[in-house]
BAKOLGU-479634 format. One record per residue (C-alpha): residue number from 1; residue in one letter; y, z, x. Coordinates in nm, 2 decimals. Example, Ala and Ser with C-alpha at 12.3 -4.5 7.8 and 13.67 -1.06 7.14 Angstrom:
! BAKOLGU-479634
+-----+-----+--------+--------+--------+
:   n : res :     c2 :     c3 :     c1 :
+-----+-----+--------+--------+--------+
:   1 :   a :  -0.45 :   0.78 :   1.23 :
:   2 :   s :  -0.11 :   0.71 :   1.37 :
+-----+-----+--------+--------+--------+
! end
This chain:
! BAKOLGU-479634
+-----+-----+--------+--------+--------+
:   n : res :     c2 :     c3 :     c1 :
+-----+-----+--------+--------+--------+
:   1 :   m :  -1.18 :  -1.44 : -13.89 :
:   2 :   k :  -0.87 :  -1.25 : -13.87 :
:   3 :   k :  -0.99 :  -0.99 : -14.00 :
:   4 :   i :  -1.24 :  -0.96 : -13.78 :
:   5 :   i :  -1.06 :  -1.02 : -13.51 :
:   6 :   f :  -0.78 :  -0.70 : -13.68 :
:   7 :   i :  -1.04 :  -0.45 : -13.78 :
:   8 :   t :  -1.19 :  -0.51 : -13.38 :
:   9 :   l :  -0.85 :  -0.47 : -13.22 :
:  10 :   l :  -0.79 :  -0.21 : -13.45 :
:  11 :   i :  -1.14 :   0.00 : -13.36 :
:  12 :   l :  -1.03 :  -0.08 : -12.96 :
:  13 :   i :  -0.68 :   0.08 : -13.01 :
:  14 :   f :  -0.80 :   0.40 : -13.17 :
:  15 :   l :  -1.09 :   0.46 : -12.93 :
:  16 :   i :  -0.85 :   0.40 : -12.62 :
:  17 :   g :  -0.59 :   0.61 : -12.80 :
:  18 :   f :  -0.86 :   0.89 : -12.85 :
:  19 :   q :  -1.02 :   0.93 : -12.50 :
:  20 :   v :  -0.66 :   0.90 : -12.30 :
:  21 :   a :  -0.52 :   1.22 : -12.56 :
:  22 :   f :  -0.89 :   1.40 : -12.45 :
:  23 :   a :  -1.00 :   1.29 : -12.16 :
:  24 :   g :  -0.87 :   1.55 : -11.98 :
:  25 :   t :  -0.90 :   1.84 : -12.23 :
:  26 :   i :  -1.22 :   1.83 : -12.45 :
:  27 :   i :  -1.47 :   1.62 : -12.27 :
:  28 :   q :  -1.60 :   1.78 : -11.95 :
:  29 :   n :  -1.93 :   1.60 : -11.89 :
:  30 :   y :  -1.84 :   1.18 : -11.86 :
:  31 :   p :  -2.18 :   1.02 : -11.98 :
:  32 :   d :  -2.25 :   0.73 : -11.65 :
:  33 :   i :  -2.10 :   0.41 : -11.73 :
:  34 :   p :  -2.28 :   0.12 : -11.53 :
:  35 :   g :  -1.98 :  -0.07 : -11.33 :
:  36 :   a :  -1.68 :   0.25 : -11.35 :
:  37 :   k :  -1.67 :   0.56 : -11.22 :
:  38 :   k :  -1.67 :   0.86 : -11.41 :
:  39 :   p :  -1.24 :   1.03 : -11.33 :
:  40 :   g :  -1.26 :   1.35 : -11.10 :
:  41 :   e :  -1.49 :   1.09 : -10.88 :
:  42 :   g :  -1.37 :   0.91 : -10.55 :
:  43 :   d :  -1.08 :   0.88 : -10.42 :
:  44 :   p :  -0.79 :   1.10 : -10.54 :
:  45 :   g :  -0.53 :   0.81 : -10.54 :
:  46 :   q :  -0.73 :   0.60 : -10.72 :
:  47 :   q :  -0.73 :   0.83 : -11.03 :
:  48 :   l :  -0.53 :   0.65 : -11.27 :
:  49 :   p :  -0.68 :   0.30 : -11.28 :
:  50 :   q :  -1.04 :   0.45 : -11.21 :
:  51 :   l :  -0.94 :   0.67 : -11.56 :
:  52 :   i :  -0.86 :   0.33 : -11.76 :
:  53 :   q :  -1.13 :   0.15 : -11.63 :
:  54 :   y :  -1.33 :   0.41 : -11.74 :
:  55 :   i :  -1.20 :   0.41 : -12.12 :
:  56 :   f :  -1.18 :   0.04 : -12.12 :
:  57 :   r :  -1.61 :   0.01 : -11.96 :
:  58 :   f :  -1.71 :   0.28 : -12.26 :
:  59 :   s :  -1.51 :   0.16 : -12.54 :
:  60 :   l :  -1.66 :  -0.16 : -12.51 :
:  61 :   g :  -2.05 :  -0.05 : -12.48 :
:  62 :   l :  -1.91 :   0.15 : -12.80 :
:  63 :   v :  -1.79 :  -0.14 : -13.00 :
:  64 :   g :  -2.08 :  -0.32 : -12.90 :
:  65 :   i :  -2.32 :  -0.08 : -13.04 :
:  66 :   v :  -2.12 :  -0.04 : -13.34 :
:  67 :   g :  -2.18 :  -0.36 : -13.34 :
:  68 :   i :  -2.56 :  -0.41 : -13.34 :
:  69 :   l :  -2.63 :  -0.12 : -13.55 :
:  70 :   a :  -2.35 :  -0.26 : -13.86 :
:  71 :   l :  -2.58 :  -0.63 : -13.72 :
:  72 :   i :  -2.85 :  -0.37 : -13.83 :
:  73 :   f :  -2.78 :  -0.26 : -14.14 :
:  74 :   a :  -2.64 :  -0.63 : -14.28 :
:  75 :   a :  -2.99 :  -0.73 : -14.23 :
:  76 :   f :  -3.15 :  -0.46 : -14.36 :
:  77 :   g :  -2.97 :  -0.45 : -14.67 :
:  78 :   y :  -3.05 :  -0.84 : -14.70 :
:  79 :   l :  -3.44 :  -0.76 : -14.68 :
:  80 :   t :  -3.41 :  -0.49 : -14.92 :
:  81 :   s :  -3.22 :  -0.73 : -15.22 :
:  82 :   v :  -3.47 :  -0.89 : -15.38 :
:  83 :   g :  -3.38 :  -0.99 : -15.69 :
:  84 :   d :  -3.05 :  -0.88 : -15.70 :
:  85 :   p :  -2.82 :  -1.26 : -15.58 :
:  86 :   a :  -2.50 :  -1.06 : -15.56 :
:  87 :   k :  -2.58 :  -0.81 : -15.29 :
:  88 :   a :  -2.84 :  -1.05 : -15.08 :
:  89 :   a :  -2.44 :  -1.28 : -15.08 :
:  90 :   s :  -2.26 :  -0.99 : -14.99 :
:  91 :   a :  -2.52 :  -0.87 : -14.67 :
:  92 :   k :  -2.52 :  -1.23 : -14.53 :
:  93 :   q :  -2.19 :  -1.22 : -14.50 :
:  94 :   r :  -2.17 :  -0.89 : -14.37 :
:  95 :   i :  -2.48 :  -1.07 : -14.09 :
:  96 :   v :  -2.20 :  -1.26 : -14.04 :
:  97 :   s :  -1.94 :  -1.08 : -13.98 :
:  98 :   a :  -2.14 :  -0.85 : -13.71 :
:  99 :   l :  -2.25 :  -1.14 : -13.51 :
: 100 :   l :  -1.89 :  -1.32 : -13.50 :
: 101 :   g :  -1.71 :  -0.93 : -13.42 :
: 102 :   i :  -2.05 :  -0.88 : -13.13 :
: 103 :   l :  -1.93 :  -1.22 : -13.02 :
: 104 :   l :  -1.62 :  -1.22 : -13.00 :
: 105 :   l :  -1.64 :  -0.89 : -12.82 :
: 106 :   l :  -1.85 :  -1.10 : -12.56 :
: 107 :   s :  -1.65 :  -1.38 : -12.57 :
: 108 :   s :  -1.35 :  -1.21 : -12.44 :
: 109 :   y :  -1.56 :  -0.99 : -12.18 :
: 110 :   i :  -1.64 :  -1.35 : -12.01 :
: 111 :   l :  -1.30 :  -1.46 : -12.01 :
: 112 :   l :  -1.21 :  -1.24 : -11.80 :
: 113 :   k :  -1.44 :  -1.28 : -11.56 :
: 114 :   i :  -1.41 :  -1.69 : -11.54 :
: 115 :   v :  -1.05 :  -1.67 : -11.55 :
: 116 :   n :  -0.97 :  -1.38 : -11.27 :
: 117 :   p :  -1.25 :  -1.09 : -11.22 :
: 118 :   d :  -1.00 :  -0.91 : -11.09 :
: 119 :   l :  -0.82 :  -0.84 : -11.44 :
: 120 :   l :  -1.15 :  -0.56 : -11.51 :
: 121 :   k :  -1.10 :  -0.41 : -11.12 :
: 122 :   l :  -0.78 :  -0.18 : -11.21 :
: 123 :   k :  -0.63 :  -0.10 : -10.83 :
: 124 :   l :  -0.33 :   0.08 : -10.76 :
: 125 :   e :  -0.14 :  -0.14 : -10.51 :
: 126 :   e :  -0.20 :  -0.06 : -10.12 :
: 127 :   k :   0.13 :  -0.02 :  -9.97 :
: 128 :   p :   0.22 :  -0.04 :  -9.56 :
: 129 :   v :   0.19 :   0.24 :  -9.40 :
: 130 :   v :   0.53 :   0.30 :  -9.18 :
: 131 :   i :   0.70 :   0.59 :  -8.97 :
: 132 :   d :   0.95 :   0.56 :  -8.69 :
: 133 :   v :   0.95 :   0.65 :  -8.35 :
: 134 :   e :   1.19 :   0.86 :  -8.17 :
: 135 :   p :   1.38 :   0.64 :  -7.92 :
: 136 :   s :   1.27 :   0.71 :  -7.56 :
: 137 :   e :   1.65 :   0.63 :  -7.44 :
: 138 :   e :   2.02 :   0.44 :  -7.62 :
: 139 :   g :   2.02 :   0.05 :  -7.65 :
: 140 :   g :   1.79 :  -0.22 :  -7.48 :
: 141 :   c :   1.43 :  -0.33 :  -7.60 :
: 142 :   l :   1.24 :  -0.09 :  -7.77 :
: 143 :   l :   0.98 :   0.04 :  -8.04 :
: 144 :   t :   1.15 :   0.11 :  -8.35 :
: 145 :   q :   0.86 :   0.23 :  -8.62 :
: 146 :   a :   0.44 :   0.22 :  -8.60 :
: 147 :   g :   0.20 :   0.18 :  -8.90 :
: 148 :   w :  -0.01 :   0.06 :  -9.09 :
: 149 :   d :  -0.05 :  -0.27 :  -9.30 :
: 150 :   k :  -0.21 :  -0.09 :  -9.64 :
: 151 :   s :  -0.29 :   0.28 :  -9.71 :
: 152 :   r :  -0.65 :   0.27 :  -9.76 :
: 153 :   i :  -0.94 :   0.04 :  -9.71 :
: 154 :   k :  -1.36 :  -0.01 :  -9.74 :
: 155 :   t :  -1.56 :   0.06 :  -9.49 :
: 156 :   g :  -1.67 :  -0.30 :  -9.31 :
: 157 :   e :  -1.29 :  -0.40 :  -9.39 :
: 158 :   s :  -1.02 :  -0.47 :  -9.19 :
: 159 :   a :  -0.65 :  -0.28 :  -9.12 :
: 160 :   t :  -0.39 :  -0.38 :  -8.85 :
: 161 :   f :  -0.23 :  -0.10 :  -8.67 :
: 162 :   i :   0.20 :  -0.27 :  -8.61 :
: 163 :   l :   0.45 :  -0.13 :  -8.35 :
: 164 :   y :   0.77 :  -0.26 :  -8.45 :
: 165 :   l :   0.98 :  -0.38 :  -8.19 :
: 166 :   n :   1.39 :  -0.36 :  -8.21 :
: 167 :   e :   1.59 :  -0.71 :  -8.22 :
: 168 :   k :   1.69 :  -0.63 :  -7.85 :
: 169 :   c :   1.30 :  -0.74 :  -7.78 :
: 170 :   k :   1.35 :  -1.10 :  -7.96 :
: 171 :   g :   1.32 :  -1.38 :  -7.76 :
: 172 :   q :   1.22 :  -1.16 :  -7.46 :
: 173 :   t :   0.88 :  -1.14 :  -7.24 :
: 174 :   i :   0.75 :  -0.74 :  -7.24 :
: 175 :   n :   0.57 :  -0.63 :  -6.97 :
: 176 :   a :   0.44 :  -0.32 :  -7.11 :
: 177 :   t :   0.12 :  -0.07 :  -7.12 :
: 178 :   h :   0.05 :   0.19 :  -7.35 :
: 179 :   k :  -0.26 :   0.36 :  -7.49 :
: 180 :   l :  -0.40 :   0.38 :  -7.83 :
: 181 :   e :  -0.62 :   0.62 :  -8.01 :
: 182 :   l :  -0.85 :   0.58 :  -8.32 :
: 183 :   r :  -0.95 :   0.92 :  -8.44 :
: 184 :   q :  -1.12 :   1.10 :  -8.76 :
: 185 :   l :  -0.95 :   1.35 :  -8.89 :
: 186 :   e :  -1.25 :   1.55 :  -8.95 :
: 187 :   s :  -1.41 :   1.44 :  -8.79 :
: 188 :   r :  -1.83 :   1.54 :  -8.72 :
: 189 :   e :  -1.77 :   1.53 :  -8.35 :
: 190 :   r :  -1.46 :   1.69 :  -8.27 :
: 191 :   d :  -1.22 :   1.50 :  -8.06 :
: 192 :   t :  -1.49 :   1.17 :  -8.10 :
: 193 :   n :  -1.28 :   0.81 :  -8.04 :
: 194 :   y :  -1.32 :   0.49 :  -8.24 :
: 195 :   s :  -1.12 :   0.33 :  -8.06 :
: 196 :   r :  -1.42 :   0.07 :  -8.01 :
: 197 :   f :  -1.36 :  -0.03 :  -8.37 :
: 198 :   c :  -1.00 :  -0.20 :  -8.27 :
: 199 :   g :  -0.90 :  -0.47 :  -8.03 :
: 200 :   k :  -0.63 :  -0.58 :  -7.81 :
: 201 :   l :  -0.28 :  -0.53 :  -7.87 :
: 202 :   s :  -0.14 :  -0.85 :  -7.91 :
: 203 :   r :   0.20 :  -1.03 :  -7.96 :
: 204 :   e :   0.20 :  -1.33 :  -8.16 :
: 205 :   s :   0.46 :  -1.53 :  -8.00 :
: 206 :   i :   0.78 :  -1.45 :  -7.78 :
: 207 :   d :   1.01 :  -1.40 :  -8.10 :
: 208 :   s :   0.73 :  -1.19 :  -8.31 :
: 209 :   l :   0.87 :  -0.86 :  -8.33 :
: 210 :   k :   0.58 :  -0.70 :  -8.39 :
: 211 :   l :   0.24 :  -0.62 :  -8.20 :
: 212 :   k :  -0.06 :  -0.59 :  -8.36 :
: 213 :   v :  -0.41 :  -0.44 :  -8.33 :
: 214 :   v :  -0.66 :  -0.52 :  -8.55 :
: 215 :   c :  -0.94 :  -0.21 :  -8.66 :
: 216 :   v :  -1.28 :  -0.32 :  -8.85 :
: 217 :   f :  -1.42 :   0.00 :  -9.05 :
: 218 :   k :  -1.77 :  -0.07 :  -8.94 :
: 219 :   g :  -2.06 :   0.07 :  -8.73 :
: 220 :   f :  -2.05 :   0.47 :  -8.89 :
: 221 :   d :  -2.35 :   0.62 :  -8.76 :
: 222 :   n :  -2.26 :   0.92 :  -9.06 :
: 223 :   e :  -2.28 :   0.76 :  -9.44 :
: 224 :   f :  -1.91 :   0.92 :  -9.65 :
: 225 :   n :  -2.13 :   1.05 :  -9.93 :
: 226 :   n :  -1.92 :   0.90 : -10.12 :
: 227 :   q :  -1.64 :   1.10 : -10.04 :
: 228 :   p :  -1.28 :   0.94 :  -9.84 :
: 229 :   e :  -1.23 :   0.98 :  -9.50 :
: 230 :   k :  -0.91 :   0.99 :  -9.29 :
: 231 :   f :  -0.82 :   0.90 :  -9.01 :
: 232 :   y :  -0.55 :   0.86 :  -8.77 :
: 233 :   m :  -0.37 :   0.62 :  -8.48 :
: 234 :   k :  -0.16 :   0.80 :  -8.24 :
: 235 :   g :  -0.08 :   0.74 :  -7.84 :
: 236 :   w :   0.19 :   0.60 :  -7.64 :
: 237 :   f :   0.34 :   0.34 :  -7.56 :
: 238 :   q :   0.56 :   0.22 :  -7.31 :
: 239 :   i :   0.79 :  -0.11 :  -7.19 :
: 240 :   y :   0.80 :  -0.10 :  -6.77 :
: 241 :   g :   1.12 :   0.03 :  -6.63 :
: 242 :   k :   1.13 :   0.27 :  -6.94 :
: 243 :   p :   0.99 :   0.64 :  -7.01 :
: 244 :   k :   0.70 :   0.66 :  -7.26 :
: 245 :   q :   0.78 :   0.69 :  -7.65 :
: 246 :   y :   0.50 :   0.86 :  -7.83 :
: 247 :   i :   0.34 :   0.72 :  -8.14 :
: 248 :   p :   0.32 :   1.03 :  -8.41 :
: 249 :   e :  -0.04 :   1.05 :  -8.62 :
: 250 :   t :  -0.04 :   0.76 :  -8.83 :
: 251 :   f :  -0.31 :   0.78 :  -9.09 :
: 252 :   i :  -0.57 :   0.55 :  -9.34 :
: 253 :   t :  -0.77 :   0.63 :  -9.58 :
: 254 :   v :  -1.16 :   0.49 :  -9.54 :
: 255 :   e :  -1.36 :   0.50 :  -9.81 :
: 256 :   d :  -1.78 :   0.43 :  -9.85 :
: 257 :   g :  -1.77 :   0.05 :  -9.93 :
: 258 :   k :  -2.18 :   0.09 : -10.05 :
+-----+-----+--------+--------+--------+
! end
């Protein structure tokens, strides 16, 4: 049993190492692998985890094929071993080893699927996109930053655009007006305003230093054609009695969730 596990792990390590070393130079036409995108497809920001997932699934399938072939050859050897007890015993041992190897492979995949399916879906952590906002004047309650709570999402998912206030705003009732517009960077219809995707700007409590607007990216008339699209929020915010503070374009990447 230990020998089987060792050989299986050795094959996996060899295959992964070989593919990592030569994937970018030797392999030009990647075969289709169920459940994995080909390297070079999809979001450029996720190329590394996509490559690792592709290699993992390719290696998994390849080892499975090798195990099945080993089982077939062992079974053929058993069928042709009539009258040769030593050959029959050797063929039986190979059949058992092949079955155990396939069972180990399936068990490891099923176990990962049951314990935590996300372990099979590699993805880089999405970090907030926050930019500074130029103050309209010195002192007092002001807007300091603005940004998205994540850098990329899929269609049908939501993202929150946040306006960050300074400490002077804490405990104060804020009377303000604003204009926020959500637009597509490469809009098929120029100057199309997608603000219908977003709710109202709200503050959770009088002590909160965040003003939030939730945008749900769904209901697109045009498909993304498997290519990520960039959207940006821009506009201004004005506390009564103070000048407007203009919010620079703040981008978020949206992928086709289909």
